[in-house]
Each structure stands twice: as structure tokens, then as C-alpha cells.
C-alpha positions, 0 to 999 in steps of 0.5 A: 500500500502506497504512503500517499494521501488519496485526496491531496496526493501528498507523499513522502518527502526527503530531508536531513537529520542534522546532529549536534555536530552538524552531520547530515544524514538522509531521512524521509518525512512520511505523511501522517495517514489515517484510514477515515470513513467519510460520508457523501451527502449527495450519494448517500454512501460512506467511503473509507479512504487513507488521508492525511490528518491535515486533509481531514481538517481541510475537509471540515473547513471546506464543508465536506467530502462532496465540495472538496472532491468537486474542487480538487484537481484530478491529478492529485486524486487517487483512482478510488477518489476519482471514481467517487468524483465521477459518481458525484458529478453524474449524480449532480448532473441528473435532473431532480425527478 
């Protein structure tokens, strides 16, 4: 399983551990991923995604999964999130009958 956020696309970053004597050794900064169950209001379903804790706070600030997905770039989303976005667009494009 990849260490990449399914909504924002953020993955591991590279940097240095710097000791007191200023010796630099390579290290990886891994994103804080958590499996979260998110509810889609328009679809009436819940989805489990592995997202960063920072992305979870962003979801709350923007107003939920549906609004976040509609504004998100397709390149940043995982294949599962893209599938949810396509379902969401199809549901919103249908006339309310």
C-alpha cells in the first residue's frame, strides 16, 4: 500500500537529520495517514479512504467530502477518489425527478 494521501496526493518527502555536530544524514518525512470513513451527502454512501490528518481538517473547513472532491484537481486524486468524483458529478448532473 502506497504512503500517499488519496485526496491531496501528498507523499513522502526527503530531508536531513542534522546532529549536534552538524552531520547530515538522509531521512524521509512520511505523511501522517489515517484510514477515515467519510460520508457523501449527495450519494448517500460512506467511503473509507487513507488521508492525511491535515486533509481531514481541510475537509471540515471546506464543508465536506462532496465540495472538496468537486474542487480538487484530478491529478492529485487517487483512482478510488476519482471514481467517487465521477459518481458525484453524474449524480449532480441528473435532473431532480
